[in-house]
C-alpha positions in Angstrom: 115.0 77.9 -61.8 116.4 78.1 -58.4 119.1 79.6 -56.3 121.5 78.6 -53.4 124.2 80.4 -51.7 127.3 79.1 -51.5 129.7 79.7 -48.8 133.4 78.9 -48.7 133.3 75.7 -46.3 130.7 74.2 -48.9 133.1 75.0 -51.6 136.2 73.8 -49.9 134.2 70.4 -48.4 133.1 69.8 -51.8 136.3 70.1 -53.6 138.0 67.9 -50.9 135.2 65.4 -51.8 135.8 65.6 -55.4 139.6 65.0 -54.8 139.1 62.1 -52.6 136.5 60.2 -55.2 139.1 61.2 -58.2 141.8 59.6 -56.4 140.0 56.6 -55.5 139.6 56.1 -59.2 143.0 56.8 -60.7 146.5 54.3 -59.9 148.1 55.2 -56.6 151.3 55.1 -58.2 150.2 58.5 -59.8 150.0 60.4 -56.0 153.4 59.6 -55.1 156.0 61.9 -53.4 158.0 63.3 -55.7 161.8 62.7 -55.6 164.1 65.4 -54.7 165.6 65.6 -58.0 162.0 65.9 -59.9 161.2 68.5 -57.1 164.5 70.7 -57.5 163.7 70.2 -61.4 160.4 71.6 -61.2 161.2 74.5 -58.7 164.4 75.4 -61.0 161.9 75.6 -63.8 160.4 78.7 -62.7 163.3 80.3 -61.9 164.7 79.8 -65.3 161.8 81.1 -66.7 161.9 85.2 -65.5 161.1 87.4 -68.2 162.8 90.8 -68.3 159.4 92.6 -67.4 158.1 90.2 -65.1 157.3 86.5 -64.8 156.9 84.2 -67.9 153.5 82.7 -66.6 153.8 79.8 -68.7 152.8 76.3 -67.8 155.4 73.7 -66.8 156.5 71.4 -69.6 155.7 74.0 -72.5 158.1 76.0 -74.6 158.2 79.7 -74.2 156.7 82.3 -76.2 159.3 84.8 -75.7 161.9 83.1 -77.4 165.2 83.9 -75.7 163.7 86.5 -73.1 164.0 83.9 -70.5 167.0 83.2 -68.6 
């Protein structure tokens, strides 16, 4: 069994390399810039999902567990 110290720069570079390899395997159309309407819908989602006691914190595109608390 061995141990290795991992430094932030190593982790960041490793993650960037992983993302680059993954993007090479996936269709390029998935990495297009969103349209203005898509971006506004995405941002508006978070504005609409504030709960009286804090943020809802749910994933984008899923239903709210707080029922009618979100406004």
